[in-house]
HTML snippet that shows the backbone in 3Dmol.js (N, CA, C, O; Angstrom):
<script src="https://3Dmol.org/build/3Dmol-min.js"></script>
<div id="view" style="width:600px;height:400px;position:relative"></div>
<script>
const pdb = `
ATOM      1  N   MET A   1       0.822  -1.281   0.078  1.00  0.00           N
ATOM      2  CA  MET A   1      -0.005  -0.065   0.005  1.00  0.00           C
ATOM      3  C   MET A   1       0.837   1.146   0.164  1.00  0.00           C
ATOM      4  O   MET A   1       1.720   1.209   1.021  1.00  0.00           O
ATOM      5  N   HIS A   2       0.524   2.245  -0.780  1.00  0.00           N
ATOM      6  CA  HIS A   2       1.216   3.361  -0.900  1.00  0.00           C
ATOM      7  C   HIS A   2       0.886   4.456   0.225  1.00  0.00           C
ATOM      8  O   HIS A   2      -0.225   4.438   0.754  1.00  0.00           O
ATOM      9  N   GLY A   3       1.638   5.201   0.511  1.00  0.00           N
ATOM     10  CA  GLY A   3       1.350   6.271   1.584  1.00  0.00           C
ATOM     11  C   GLY A   3       0.139   7.176   1.370  1.00  0.00           C
ATOM     12  O   GLY A   3      -0.528   7.619   2.306  1.00  0.00           O
ATOM     13  N   TYR A   4      -0.118   7.438   0.016  1.00  0.00           N
ATOM     14  CA  TYR A   4      -1.176   8.315  -0.344  1.00  0.00           C
ATOM     15  C   TYR A   4      -2.556   7.717  -0.400  1.00  0.00           C
ATOM     16  O   TYR A   4      -3.552   8.403  -0.633  1.00  0.00           O
ATOM     17  N   THR A   5      -2.593   6.308  -0.163  1.00  0.00           N
ATOM     18  CA  THR A   5      -3.747   5.568  -0.544  1.00  0.00           C
ATOM     19  C   THR A   5      -4.974   5.952   0.382  1.00  0.00           C
ATOM     20  O   THR A   5      -6.111   5.765  -0.049  1.00  0.00           O
ATOM     21  N   ALA A   6      -4.770   6.487   1.653  1.00  0.00           N
ATOM     22  CA  ALA A   6      -5.893   6.847   2.418  1.00  0.00           C
ATOM     23  C   ALA A   6      -6.608   8.282   1.862  1.00  0.00           C
ATOM     24  O   ALA A   6      -7.796   8.582   1.985  1.00  0.00           O
ATOM     25  N   ASP A   7      -5.699   8.960   1.312  1.00  0.00           N
ATOM     26  CA  ASP A   7      -6.213  10.323   0.723  1.00  0.00           C
ATOM     27  C   ASP A   7      -6.293  10.175  -0.788  1.00  0.00           C
ATOM     28  O   ASP A   7      -6.152  11.193  -1.465  1.00  0.00           O
ATOM     29  N   LYS A   8      -6.505   9.015  -1.378  1.00  0.00           N
ATOM     30  CA  LYS A   8      -6.483   8.834  -2.791  1.00  0.00           C
ATOM     31  C   LYS A   8      -7.548   9.572  -3.511  1.00  0.00           C
ATOM     32  O   LYS A   8      -7.449   9.979  -4.668  1.00  0.00           O
ATOM     33  N   ASP A   9      -8.578   9.712  -2.729  1.00  0.00           N
ATOM     34  CA  ASP A   9      -9.960  10.237  -3.380  1.00  0.00           C
ATOM     35  C   ASP A   9      -9.677  11.789  -3.466  1.00  0.00           C
ATOM     36  O   ASP A   9      -9.991  12.446  -4.458  1.00  0.00           O
ATOM     37  N   ALA A  10      -9.078  12.310  -2.388  1.00  0.00           N
ATOM     38  CA  ALA A  10      -8.811  13.769  -2.301  1.00  0.00           C
ATOM     39  C   ALA A  10      -7.773  14.028  -3.495  1.00  0.00           C
ATOM     40  O   ALA A  10      -7.961  14.976  -4.258  1.00  0.00           O
ATOM     41  N   TYR A  11      -6.811  13.278  -3.627  1.00  0.00           N
ATOM     42  CA  TYR A  11      -5.730  13.697  -4.581  1.00  0.00           C
ATOM     43  C   TYR A  11      -6.423  13.557  -6.113  1.00  0.00           C
ATOM     44  O   TYR A  11      -6.144  14.412  -6.953  1.00  0.00           O
ATOM     45  N   LEU A  12      -7.329  12.459  -6.444  1.00  0.00           N
ATOM     46  CA  LEU A  12      -7.991  12.355  -7.548  1.00  0.00           C
ATOM     47  C   LEU A  12      -8.798  13.643  -7.835  1.00  0.00           C
ATOM     48  O   LEU A  12      -8.784  14.177  -8.944  1.00  0.00           O
ATOM     49  N   LYS A  13      -9.446  14.078  -6.867  1.00  0.00           N
ATOM     50  CA  LYS A  13     -10.515  15.327  -7.057  1.00  0.00           C
ATOM     51  C   LYS A  13      -9.437  16.402  -7.264  1.00  0.00           C
ATOM     52  O   LYS A  13      -9.675  17.064  -8.274  1.00  0.00           O
ATOM     53  N   ARG A  14      -8.382  16.755  -6.648  1.00  0.00           N
ATOM     54  CA  ARG A  14      -7.608  17.855  -6.957  1.00  0.00           C
ATOM     55  C   ARG A  14      -6.917  17.711  -8.454  1.00  0.00           C
ATOM     56  O   ARG A  14      -6.690  18.694  -9.158  1.00  0.00           O
ATOM     57  N   LEU A  15      -6.637  16.452  -8.814  1.00  0.00           N
ATOM     58  CA  LEU A  15      -6.152  16.330 -10.143  1.00  0.00           C
ATOM     59  C   LEU A  15      -7.171  16.508 -11.215  1.00  0.00           C
ATOM     60  O   LEU A  15      -6.774  16.864 -12.324  1.00  0.00           O
ATOM     61  N   ARG A  16      -8.437  16.301 -11.010  1.00  0.00           N
ATOM     62  CA  ARG A  16      -9.485  16.358 -11.862  1.00  0.00           C
ATOM     63  C   ARG A  16      -9.773  17.868 -11.949  1.00  0.00           C
ATOM     64  O   ARG A  16     -10.213  18.273 -13.025  1.00  0.00           O
ATOM     65  N   ARG A  17      -9.570  18.811 -10.889  1.00  0.00           N
ATOM     66  CA  ARG A  17      -9.708  20.029 -10.903  1.00  0.00           C
ATOM     67  C   ARG A  17      -8.527  20.755 -11.845  1.00  0.00           C
ATOM     68  O   ARG A  17      -8.731  21.686 -12.624  1.00  0.00           O
ATOM     69  N   VAL A  18      -7.434  20.199 -11.621  1.00  0.00           N
ATOM     70  CA  VAL A  18      -6.356  20.664 -12.473  1.00  0.00           C
ATOM     71  C   VAL A  18      -6.583  20.461 -14.017  1.00  0.00           C
ATOM     72  O   VAL A  18      -6.427  21.318 -14.886  1.00  0.00           O
ATOM     73  N   GLU A  19      -7.011  19.061 -14.196  1.00  0.00           N
ATOM     74  CA  GLU A  19      -7.351  18.891 -15.511  1.00  0.00           C
ATOM     75  C   GLU A  19      -8.458  19.828 -16.155  1.00  0.00           C
ATOM     76  O   GLU A  19      -8.384  20.180 -17.333  1.00  0.00           O
ATOM     77  N   GLY A  20      -9.488  20.210 -15.309  1.00  0.00           N
ATOM     78  CA  GLY A  20     -10.348  21.262 -15.894  1.00  0.00           C
ATOM     79  C   GLY A  20      -9.783  22.503 -16.117  1.00  0.00           C
ATOM     80  O   GLY A  20     -10.182  23.188 -17.059  1.00  0.00           O
ATOM     81  N   GLN A  21      -8.768  22.946 -15.261  1.00  0.00           N
ATOM     82  CA  GLN A  21      -8.019  24.212 -15.410  1.00  0.00           C
ATOM     83  C   GLN A  21      -7.292  24.036 -16.768  1.00  0.00           C
ATOM     84  O   GLN A  21      -7.406  24.975 -17.555  1.00  0.00           O
ATOM     85  N   ILE A  22      -6.593  23.010 -17.134  1.00  0.00           N
ATOM     86  CA  ILE A  22      -5.915  22.787 -18.342  1.00  0.00           C
ATOM     87  C   ILE A  22      -6.890  22.970 -19.669  1.00  0.00           C
ATOM     88  O   ILE A  22      -6.592  23.616 -20.674  1.00  0.00           O
ATOM     89  N   ARG A  23      -8.030  22.304 -19.453  1.00  0.00           N
ATOM     90  CA  ARG A  23      -9.001  22.377 -20.512  1.00  0.00           C
ATOM     91  C   ARG A  23      -9.481  23.900 -20.595  1.00  0.00           C
ATOM     92  O   ARG A  23      -9.666  24.387 -21.710  1.00  0.00           O
ATOM     93  N   GLY A  24      -9.656  24.546 -19.620  1.00  0.00           N
ATOM     94  CA  GLY A  24      -9.977  25.929 -19.687  1.00  0.00           C
ATOM     95  C   GLY A  24      -8.720  26.847 -20.346  1.00  0.00           C
ATOM     96  O   GLY A  24      -8.956  27.826 -21.054  1.00  0.00           O
ATOM     97  N   LEU A  25      -7.638  26.491 -20.087  1.00  0.00           N
ATOM     98  CA  LEU A  25      -6.586  27.160 -20.665  1.00  0.00           C
ATOM     99  C   LEU A  25      -6.517  27.044 -22.141  1.00  0.00           C
ATOM    100  O   LEU A  25      -6.200  27.982 -22.872  1.00  0.00           O
ATOM    101  N   GLN A  26      -6.877  25.655 -22.618  1.00  0.00           N
ATOM    102  CA  GLN A  26      -6.936  25.354 -23.985  1.00  0.00           C
ATOM    103  C   GLN A  26      -7.950  26.247 -24.757  1.00  0.00           C
ATOM    104  O   GLN A  26      -7.779  26.669 -25.901  1.00  0.00           O
ATOM    105  N   ARG A  27      -9.193  26.506 -23.843  1.00  0.00           N
ATOM    106  CA  ARG A  27     -10.342  27.295 -24.438  1.00  0.00           C
ATOM    107  C   ARG A  27      -9.822  28.742 -24.619  1.00  0.00           C
ATOM    108  O   ARG A  27     -10.015  29.389 -25.649  1.00  0.00           O
ATOM    109  N   MET A  28      -9.131  29.213 -23.514  1.00  0.00           N
ATOM    110  CA  MET A  28      -8.716  30.511 -23.634  1.00  0.00           C
ATOM    111  C   MET A  28      -7.729  30.812 -24.706  1.00  0.00           C
ATOM    112  O   MET A  28      -7.824  31.900 -25.274  1.00  0.00           O
ATOM    113  N   VAL A  29      -6.789  29.976 -25.051  1.00  0.00           N
ATOM    114  CA  VAL A  29      -5.866  30.143 -26.155  1.00  0.00           C
ATOM    115  C   VAL A  29      -6.661  30.118 -27.559  1.00  0.00           C
ATOM    116  O   VAL A  29      -6.449  30.922 -28.467  1.00  0.00           O
ATOM    117  N   GLU A  30      -7.640  29.039 -27.601  1.00  0.00           N
ATOM    118  CA  GLU A  30      -8.469  28.895 -28.785  1.00  0.00           C
ATOM    119  C   GLU A  30      -9.326  30.168 -28.941  1.00  0.00           C
ATOM    120  O   GLU A  30      -9.597  30.522 -30.089  1.00  0.00           O
ATOM    121  N   GLY A  31      -9.770  30.874 -27.919  1.00  0.00           N
ATOM    122  CA  GLY A  31     -10.566  32.055 -27.920  1.00  0.00           C
ATOM    123  C   GLY A  31      -9.745  33.258 -28.118  1.00  0.00           C
ATOM    124  O   GLY A  31     -10.313  34.348 -28.183  1.00  0.00           O
ATOM    125  N   ASP A  32      -8.343  33.166 -28.230  1.00  0.00           N
ATOM    126  CA  ASP A  32      -7.532  34.364 -28.215  1.00  0.00           C
ATOM    127  C   ASP A  32      -7.704  35.350 -27.121  1.00  0.00           C
ATOM    128  O   ASP A  32      -7.857  36.545 -27.373  1.00  0.00           O
ATOM    129  N   GLU A  33      -7.681  34.841 -25.808  1.00  0.00           N
ATOM    130  CA  GLU A  33      -7.912  35.442 -24.598  1.00  0.00           C
ATOM    131  C   GLU A  33      -6.537  36.376 -24.490  1.00  0.00           C
ATOM    132  O   GLU A  33      -5.521  36.197 -25.161  1.00  0.00           O
ATOM    133  N   TYR A  34      -6.737  37.395 -23.505  1.00  0.00           N
ATOM    134  CA  TYR A  34      -5.494  38.367 -23.345  1.00  0.00           C
ATOM    135  C   TYR A  34      -4.456  37.507 -22.579  1.00  0.00           C
ATOM    136  O   TYR A  34      -4.742  36.782 -21.626  1.00  0.00           O
ATOM    137  N   CYS A  35      -3.171  37.678 -23.126  1.00  0.00           N
ATOM    138  CA  CYS A  35      -2.028  36.930 -22.625  1.00  0.00           C
ATOM    139  C   CYS A  35      -1.905  36.952 -21.138  1.00  0.00           C
ATOM    140  O   CYS A  35      -1.541  35.894 -20.624  1.00  0.00           O
ATOM    141  N   ILE A  36      -2.135  37.932 -20.382  1.00  0.00           N
ATOM    142  CA  ILE A  36      -1.971  37.970 -19.036  1.00  0.00           C
ATOM    143  C   ILE A  36      -3.034  37.158 -18.355  1.00  0.00           C
ATOM    144  O   ILE A  36      -2.710  36.579 -17.318  1.00  0.00           O
ATOM    145  N   ASP A  37      -4.200  37.046 -18.781  1.00  0.00           N
ATOM    146  CA  ASP A  37      -5.049  36.179 -18.206  1.00  0.00           C
ATOM    147  C   ASP A  37      -4.790  34.833 -18.333  1.00  0.00           C
ATOM    148  O   ASP A  37      -4.932  34.026 -17.414  1.00  0.00           O
ATOM    149  N   VAL A  38      -4.372  34.539 -19.574  1.00  0.00           N
ATOM    150  CA  VAL A  38      -3.806  33.066 -19.773  1.00  0.00           C
ATOM    151  C   VAL A  38      -2.587  32.823 -18.908  1.00  0.00           C
ATOM    152  O   VAL A  38      -2.496  31.776 -18.267  1.00  0.00           O
ATOM    153  N   LEU A  39      -1.739  33.662 -18.871  1.00  0.00           N
ATOM    154  CA  LEU A  39      -0.578  33.304 -17.818  1.00  0.00           C
ATOM    155  C   LEU A  39      -0.966  33.242 -16.362  1.00  0.00           C
ATOM    156  O   LEU A  39      -0.318  32.528 -15.596  1.00  0.00           O
ATOM    157  N   THR A  40      -1.959  33.934 -15.954  1.00  0.00           N
ATOM    158  CA  THR A  40      -2.551  34.032 -14.535  1.00  0.00           C
ATOM    159  C   THR A  40      -3.054  32.578 -14.322  1.00  0.00           C
ATOM    160  O   THR A  40      -2.716  31.873 -13.371  1.00  0.00           O
ATOM    161  N   GLN A  41      -3.847  32.236 -15.252  1.00  0.00           N
ATOM    162  CA  GLN A  41      -4.433  30.736 -15.075  1.00  0.00           C
ATOM    163  C   GLN A  41      -3.293  29.681 -15.222  1.00  0.00           C
ATOM    164  O   GLN A  41      -3.323  28.679 -14.508  1.00  0.00           O
ATOM    165  N   ILE A  42      -2.415  29.850 -16.013  1.00  0.00           N
ATOM    166  CA  ILE A  42      -1.264  28.836 -16.020  1.00  0.00           C
ATOM    167  C   ILE A  42      -0.603  28.902 -14.645  1.00  0.00           C
ATOM    168  O   ILE A  42      -0.276  27.825 -14.148  1.00  0.00           O
ATOM    169  N   ALA A  43      -0.355  30.063 -13.944  1.00  0.00           N
ATOM    170  CA  ALA A  43       0.271  30.096 -12.630  1.00  0.00           C
ATOM    171  C   ALA A  43      -0.741  29.354 -11.522  1.00  0.00           C
ATOM    172  O   ALA A  43      -0.322  28.810 -10.500  1.00  0.00           O
ATOM    173  N   ALA A  44      -2.067  29.426 -11.887  1.00  0.00           N
ATOM    174  CA  ALA A  44      -2.965  28.810 -10.811  1.00  0.00           C
ATOM    175  C   ALA A  44      -2.909  27.337 -11.073  1.00  0.00           C
ATOM    176  O   ALA A  44      -3.069  26.616 -10.088  1.00  0.00           O
ATOM    177  N   ALA A  45      -2.700  26.744 -12.285  1.00  0.00           N
ATOM    178  CA  ALA A  45      -2.682  25.435 -12.563  1.00  0.00           C
ATOM    179  C   ALA A  45      -1.473  24.860 -11.938  1.00  0.00           C
ATOM    180  O   ALA A  45      -1.527  23.858 -11.226  1.00  0.00           O
ATOM    181  N   THR A  46      -0.276  25.557 -12.233  1.00  0.00           N
ATOM    182  CA  THR A  46       1.064  25.198 -11.819  1.00  0.00           C
ATOM    183  C   THR A  46       1.036  25.024 -10.171  1.00  0.00           C
ATOM    184  O   THR A  46       1.570  24.068  -9.608  1.00  0.00           O
ATOM    185  N   LYS A  47       0.395  25.997  -9.542  1.00  0.00           N
ATOM    186  CA  LYS A  47       0.327  26.032  -8.037  1.00  0.00           C
ATOM    187  C   LYS A  47      -0.477  24.824  -7.633  1.00  0.00           C
ATOM    188  O   LYS A  47      -0.105  24.139  -6.680  1.00  0.00           O
ATOM    189  N   ALA A  48      -1.497  24.553  -8.277  1.00  0.00           N
ATOM    190  CA  ALA A  48      -2.453  23.351  -7.972  1.00  0.00           C
ATOM    191  C   ALA A  48      -1.655  21.950  -8.096  1.00  0.00           C
ATOM    192  O   ALA A  48      -1.768  21.037  -7.277  1.00  0.00           O
ATOM    193  N   LEU A  49      -0.908  21.923  -9.140  1.00  0.00           N
ATOM    194  CA  LEU A  49       0.004  20.748  -9.308  1.00  0.00           C
ATOM    195  C   LEU A  49       1.129  20.590  -8.207  1.00  0.00           C
ATOM    196  O   LEU A  49       1.482  19.524  -7.703  1.00  0.00           O
ATOM    197  N   GLN A  50       1.610  21.807  -7.937  1.00  0.00           N
ATOM    198  CA  GLN A  50       2.571  21.775  -6.927  1.00  0.00           C
ATOM    199  C   GLN A  50       2.142  21.257  -5.610  1.00  0.00           C
ATOM    200  O   GLN A  50       2.812  20.460  -4.953  1.00  0.00           O
ATOM    201  N   ALA A  51       0.950  21.761  -5.236  1.00  0.00           N
ATOM    202  CA  ALA A  51       0.275  21.239  -3.989  1.00  0.00           C
ATOM    203  C   ALA A  51       0.026  19.893  -3.818  1.00  0.00           C
ATOM    204  O   ALA A  51       0.063  19.393  -2.694  1.00  0.00           O
ATOM    205  N   VAL A  52      -0.274  19.119  -5.014  1.00  0.00           N
ATOM    206  CA  VAL A  52      -0.446  17.862  -5.245  1.00  0.00           C
ATOM    207  C   VAL A  52       0.832  16.984  -4.910  1.00  0.00           C
ATOM    208  O   VAL A  52       0.914  15.990  -4.189  1.00  0.00           O
ATOM    209  N   SER A  53       1.768  17.616  -5.616  1.00  0.00           N
ATOM    210  CA  SER A  53       3.341  17.195  -5.541  1.00  0.00           C
ATOM    211  C   SER A  53       3.741  17.237  -4.036  1.00  0.00           C
ATOM    212  O   SER A  53       4.150  16.222  -3.470  1.00  0.00           O
ATOM    213  N   LEU A  54       3.632  18.270  -3.489  1.00  0.00           N
ATOM    214  CA  LEU A  54       4.078  18.568  -2.062  1.00  0.00           C
ATOM    215  C   LEU A  54       3.205  17.496  -1.060  1.00  0.00           C
ATOM    216  O   LEU A  54       3.708  16.878  -0.121  1.00  0.00           O
ATOM    217  N   GLY A  55       2.002  17.434  -1.416  1.00  0.00           N
ATOM    218  CA  GLY A  55       1.144  16.335  -0.483  1.00  0.00           C
ATOM    219  C   GLY A  55       1.707  14.789  -0.683  1.00  0.00           C
ATOM    220  O   GLY A  55       1.926  14.060   0.284  1.00  0.00           O
ATOM    221  N   LEU A  56       1.894  14.419  -1.925  1.00  0.00           N
ATOM    222  CA  LEU A  56       2.556  13.158  -2.239  1.00  0.00           C
ATOM    223  C   LEU A  56       3.781  12.987  -1.794  1.00  0.00           C
ATOM    224  O   LEU A  56       4.051  11.881  -1.325  1.00  0.00           O
ATOM    225  N   LEU A  57       4.757  13.967  -1.826  1.00  0.00           N
ATOM    226  CA  LEU A  57       6.042  13.833  -1.143  1.00  0.00           C
ATOM    227  C   LEU A  57       6.015  13.783   0.218  1.00  0.00           C
ATOM    228  O   LEU A  57       6.882  13.124   0.790  1.00  0.00           O
ATOM    229  N   ASP A  58       5.058  14.443   0.934  1.00  0.00           N
ATOM    230  CA  ASP A  58       4.946  14.386   2.504  1.00  0.00           C
ATOM    231  C   ASP A  58       4.450  12.917   2.869  1.00  0.00           C
ATOM    232  O   ASP A  58       4.855  12.286   3.845  1.00  0.00           O
ATOM    233  N   GLU A  59       3.568  12.491   1.995  1.00  0.00           N
ATOM    234  CA  GLU A  59       3.144  11.122   2.268  1.00  0.00           C
ATOM    235  C   GLU A  59       4.131  10.055   2.002  1.00  0.00           C
ATOM    236  O   GLU A  59       4.130   8.988   2.616  1.00  0.00           O
ATOM    237  N   HIS A  60       4.858  10.324   1.198  1.00  0.00           N
ATOM    238  CA  HIS A  60       6.046   9.380   0.757  1.00  0.00           C
ATOM    239  C   HIS A  60       7.096   9.411   1.964  1.00  0.00           C
ATOM    240  O   HIS A  60       7.650   8.381   2.348  1.00  0.00           O
ATOM    241  N   LEU A  61       7.316  10.584   2.494  1.00  0.00           N
ATOM    242  CA  LEU A  61       8.386  10.612   3.488  1.00  0.00           C
ATOM    243  C   LEU A  61       7.731  10.048   4.851  1.00  0.00           C
ATOM    244  O   LEU A  61       8.415   9.402   5.645  1.00  0.00           O
ATOM    245  N   LYS A  62       6.567  10.286   5.043  1.00  0.00           N
ATOM    246  CA  LYS A  62       5.869   9.765   6.316  1.00  0.00           C
ATOM    247  C   LYS A  62       5.771   8.247   6.194  1.00  0.00           C
ATOM    248  O   LYS A  62       5.958   7.557   7.196  1.00  0.00           O
ATOM    249  N   HIS A  63       5.500   7.721   5.074  1.00  0.00           N
ATOM    250  CA  HIS A  63       5.164   6.356   5.047  1.00  0.00           C
ATOM    251  C   HIS A  63       6.315   5.573   4.593  1.00  0.00           C
ATOM    252  O   HIS A  63       6.927   4.840   5.370  1.00  0.00           O
ATOM    253  N   CYS A  64       6.634   5.707   3.335  1.00  0.00           N
ATOM    254  CA  CYS A  64       7.573   4.870   2.702  1.00  0.00           C
ATOM    255  C   CYS A  64       8.962   4.992   3.372  1.00  0.00           C
ATOM    256  O   CYS A  64       9.563   4.044   3.876  1.00  0.00           O
ATOM    257  N   VAL A  65       9.357   6.140   3.326  1.00  0.00           N
ATOM    258  CA  VAL A  65      10.807   6.733   3.817  1.00  0.00           C
ATOM    259  C   VAL A  65      10.936   6.169   5.337  1.00  0.00           C
ATOM    260  O   VAL A  65      11.863   5.447   5.705  1.00  0.00           O
ATOM    261  N   ALA A  66       9.949   6.574   6.099  1.00  0.00           N
ATOM    262  CA  ALA A  66      10.018   6.262   7.462  1.00  0.00           C
ATOM    263  C   ALA A  66      10.023   4.882   7.752  1.00  0.00           C
ATOM    264  O   ALA A  66      10.817   4.478   8.601  1.00  0.00           O
ATOM    265  N   GLN A  67       9.179   4.006   7.120  1.00  0.00           N
ATOM    266  CA  GLN A  67       9.173   2.505   7.126  1.00  0.00           C
ATOM    267  C   GLN A  67      10.623   2.022   6.831  1.00  0.00           C
ATOM    268  O   GLN A  67      11.187   1.243   7.599  1.00  0.00           O
ATOM    269  N   ALA A  68      11.160   2.454   5.805  1.00  0.00           N
ATOM    270  CA  ALA A  68      12.462   1.921   5.234  1.00  0.00           C
ATOM    271  C   ALA A  68      13.531   2.280   6.189  1.00  0.00           C
ATOM    272  O   ALA A  68      14.465   1.507   6.404  1.00  0.00           O
ATOM    273  N   ALA A  69      13.413   3.518   6.813  1.00  0.00           N
ATOM    274  CA  ALA A  69      14.528   4.110   7.825  1.00  0.00           C
ATOM    275  C   ALA A  69      14.553   3.142   9.043  1.00  0.00           C
ATOM    276  O   ALA A  69      15.606   2.775   9.566  1.00  0.00           O
ATOM    277  N   ALA A  70      13.343   2.764   9.446  1.00  0.00           N
ATOM    278  CA  ALA A  70      13.071   1.922  10.631  1.00  0.00           C
ATOM    279  C   ALA A  70      13.771   0.473  10.320  1.00  0.00           C
ATOM    280  O   ALA A  70      14.359  -0.181  11.180  1.00  0.00           O
ATOM    281  N   GLU A  71      13.638   0.137   9.161  1.00  0.00           N
ATOM    282  CA  GLU A  71      14.303  -1.266   8.905  1.00  0.00           C
ATOM    283  C   GLU A  71      15.782  -1.039   8.636  1.00  0.00           C
ATOM    284  O   GLU A  71      16.541  -2.004   8.729  1.00  0.00           O
ATOM    285  N   GLY A  72      16.221   0.086   8.330  1.00  0.00           N
ATOM    286  CA  GLY A  72      17.698   0.324   8.131  1.00  0.00           C
ATOM    287  C   GLY A  72      18.319  -0.323   6.831  1.00  0.00           C
ATOM    288  O   GLY A  72      17.654  -0.753   5.889  1.00  0.00           O
ATOM    289  N   GLY A  73      19.663  -0.327   6.922  1.00  0.00           N
ATOM    290  CA  GLY A  73      20.375  -0.897   5.769  1.00  0.00           C
ATOM    291  C   GLY A  73      20.282  -0.285   4.328  1.00  0.00           C
ATOM    292  O   GLY A  73      20.044   0.916   4.198  1.00  0.00           O
ATOM    293  N   PRO A  74      20.449  -1.017   3.363  1.00  0.00           N
ATOM    294  CA  PRO A  74      20.556  -0.511   1.901  1.00  0.00           C
ATOM    295  C   PRO A  74      19.105  -0.062   1.404  1.00  0.00           C
ATOM    296  O   PRO A  74      18.957   0.754   0.494  1.00  0.00           O
ATOM    297  N   VAL A  75      18.089  -0.647   2.062  1.00  0.00           N
ATOM    298  CA  VAL A  75      16.667  -0.304   1.740  1.00  0.00           C
ATOM    299  C   VAL A  75      16.545   1.227   2.015  1.00  0.00           C
ATOM    300  O   VAL A  75      16.286   2.079   1.164  1.00  0.00           O
ATOM    301  N   ALA A  76      16.778   1.441   3.371  1.00  0.00           N
ATOM    302  CA  ALA A  76      16.656   2.868   3.859  1.00  0.00           C
ATOM    303  C   ALA A  76      17.429   3.810   2.998  1.00  0.00           C
ATOM    304  O   ALA A  76      16.923   4.828   2.524  1.00  0.00           O
ATOM    305  N   GLU A  77      18.708   3.435   2.801  1.00  0.00           N
ATOM    306  CA  GLU A  77      19.519   4.416   1.889  1.00  0.00           C
ATOM    307  C   GLU A  77      18.898   4.609   0.641  1.00  0.00           C
ATOM    308  O   GLU A  77      18.687   5.748   0.225  1.00  0.00           O
ATOM    309  N   ALA A  78      18.554   3.501  -0.059  1.00  0.00           N
ATOM    310  CA  ALA A  78      17.761   3.646  -1.395  1.00  0.00           C
ATOM    311  C   ALA A  78      16.659   4.549  -1.270  1.00  0.00           C
ATOM    312  O   ALA A  78      16.622   5.458  -2.099  1.00  0.00           O
ATOM    313  N   LYS A  79      15.719   4.491  -0.379  1.00  0.00           N
ATOM    314  CA  LYS A  79      14.579   5.182  -0.123  1.00  0.00           C
ATOM    315  C   LYS A  79      14.756   6.646   0.010  1.00  0.00           C
ATOM    316  O   LYS A  79      14.021   7.476  -0.524  1.00  0.00           O
ATOM    317  N   ILE A  80      15.871   6.933   0.825  1.00  0.00           N
ATOM    318  CA  ILE A  80      16.279   8.387   1.096  1.00  0.00           C
ATOM    319  C   ILE A  80      16.901   9.011  -0.202  1.00  0.00           C
ATOM    320  O   ILE A  80      16.635  10.159  -0.561  1.00  0.00           O
ATOM    321  N   GLN A  81      17.702   8.219  -0.844  1.00  0.00           N
ATOM    322  CA  GLN A  81      18.209   8.701  -2.098  1.00  0.00           C
ATOM    323  C   GLN A  81      17.060   8.997  -3.013  1.00  0.00           C
ATOM    324  O   GLN A  81      17.029  10.064  -3.626  1.00  0.00           O
ATOM    325  N   GLU A  82      16.055   8.045  -3.139  1.00  0.00           N
ATOM    326  CA  GLU A  82      14.941   8.223  -4.101  1.00  0.00           C
ATOM    327  C   GLU A  82      14.075   9.573  -3.778  1.00  0.00           C
ATOM    328  O   GLU A  82      13.584  10.298  -4.643  1.00  0.00           O
ATOM    329  N   ALA A  83      13.987   9.766  -2.389  1.00  0.00           N
ATOM    330  CA  ALA A  83      13.289  11.122  -1.891  1.00  0.00           C
ATOM    331  C   ALA A  83      14.111  12.366  -2.218  1.00  0.00           C
ATOM    332  O   ALA A  83      13.591  13.398  -2.643  1.00  0.00           O
ATOM    333  N   SER A  84      15.373  12.227  -2.008  1.00  0.00           N
ATOM    334  CA  SER A  84      16.200  13.344  -2.306  1.00  0.00           C
ATOM    335  C   SER A  84      16.129  13.745  -3.863  1.00  0.00           C
ATOM    336  O   SER A  84      16.105  14.921  -4.226  1.00  0.00           O
ATOM    337  N   GLU A  85      16.097  12.660  -4.738  1.00  0.00           N
ATOM    338  CA  GLU A  85      16.115  12.910  -6.054  1.00  0.00           C
ATOM    339  C   GLU A  85      14.663  13.526  -6.383  1.00  0.00           C
ATOM    340  O   GLU A  85      14.545  14.485  -7.146  1.00  0.00           O
ATOM    341  N   ALA A  86      13.743  13.006  -5.853  1.00  0.00           N
ATOM    342  CA  ALA A  86      12.220  13.527  -6.170  1.00  0.00           C
ATOM    343  C   ALA A  86      12.330  14.984  -5.660  1.00  0.00           C
ATOM    344  O   ALA A  86      12.096  15.844  -6.509  1.00  0.00           O
ATOM    345  N   ILE A  87      12.629  15.380  -4.488  1.00  0.00           N
ATOM    346  CA  ILE A  87      12.841  16.689  -4.069  1.00  0.00           C
ATOM    347  C   ILE A  87      13.669  17.659  -4.945  1.00  0.00           C
ATOM    348  O   ILE A  87      13.285  18.819  -5.094  1.00  0.00           O
ATOM    349  N   ALA A  88      14.897  17.158  -5.575  1.00  0.00           N
ATOM    350  CA  ALA A  88      15.594  17.955  -6.569  1.00  0.00           C
ATOM    351  C   ALA A  88      14.680  18.123  -7.795  1.00  0.00           C
ATOM    352  O   ALA A  88      14.615  19.237  -8.316  1.00  0.00           O
ATOM    353  N   ARG A  89      14.073  17.247  -8.220  1.00  0.00           N
ATOM    354  CA  ARG A  89      13.211  17.304  -9.474  1.00  0.00           C
ATOM    355  C   ARG A  89      12.012  18.523  -9.138  1.00  0.00           C
ATOM    356  O   ARG A  89      11.765  19.424  -9.940  1.00  0.00           O
ATOM    357  N   LEU A  90      11.430  18.397  -8.011  1.00  0.00           N
ATOM    358  CA  LEU A  90      10.497  19.368  -7.675  1.00  0.00           C
ATOM    359  C   LEU A  90      11.092  20.854  -7.620  1.00  0.00           C
ATOM    360  O   LEU A  90      10.506  21.829  -8.091  1.00  0.00           O
ATOM    361  N   VAL A  91      12.306  20.892  -6.996  1.00  0.00           N
ATOM    362  CA  VAL A  91      12.727  22.277  -6.824  1.00  0.00           C
ATOM    363  C   VAL A  91      13.205  22.866  -8.256  1.00  0.00           C
ATOM    364  O   VAL A  91      13.184  24.063  -8.542  1.00  0.00           O
ATOM    365  N   ARG A  92      13.603  21.906  -9.038  1.00  0.00           N
ATOM    366  CA  ARG A  92      14.022  22.445 -10.497  1.00  0.00           C
ATOM    367  C   ARG A  92      12.891  22.922 -11.333  1.00  0.00           C
ATOM    368  O   ARG A  92      13.027  23.726 -12.255  1.00  0.00           O
ATOM    369  N   SER A  93      11.513  22.264 -10.880  1.00  0.00           N
ATOM    370  CA  SER A  93      10.536  22.510 -11.868  1.00  0.00           C
ATOM    371  C   SER A  93       9.799  23.853 -11.625  1.00  0.00           C
ATOM    372  O   SER A  93       8.914  24.221 -12.397  1.00  0.00           O
TER     373      SER A  93
END
`;
const viewer = $3Dmol.createViewer("view");
viewer.addModel(pdb, "pdb");
viewer.setStyle({}, {cartoon: {color: "spectrum"}});
viewer.zoomTo();
viewer.render();
</script>
C-alpha cells in the first residue's frame, strides 16, 4: 500500500480540478484571450500541481521513507536517495 492511499480520493479530486483548469486554458488560447489572463491561469494550474506534488512527497516521507528508515540498511539508503532525487526534481520545476 502506498502512503497516499488513504487520501487517494482527495488527490484524484484535486487532479481532476487541474485537468479542468488545463481544458480552460486550451479554450482561452483557442478564444484568443488576453495573454496576462492566460498566464494567470497557468500560474494557478502550476500552483495546484505543486500542491499535489508536495502532498504526495509528504506522504512518501511519512510512510515509505520512515518505514524503510526503521528497517535500516541498503533499503533505507535507497529510499532516502529516491526521496532526495524527487525533491531535487520538484525544486528544479
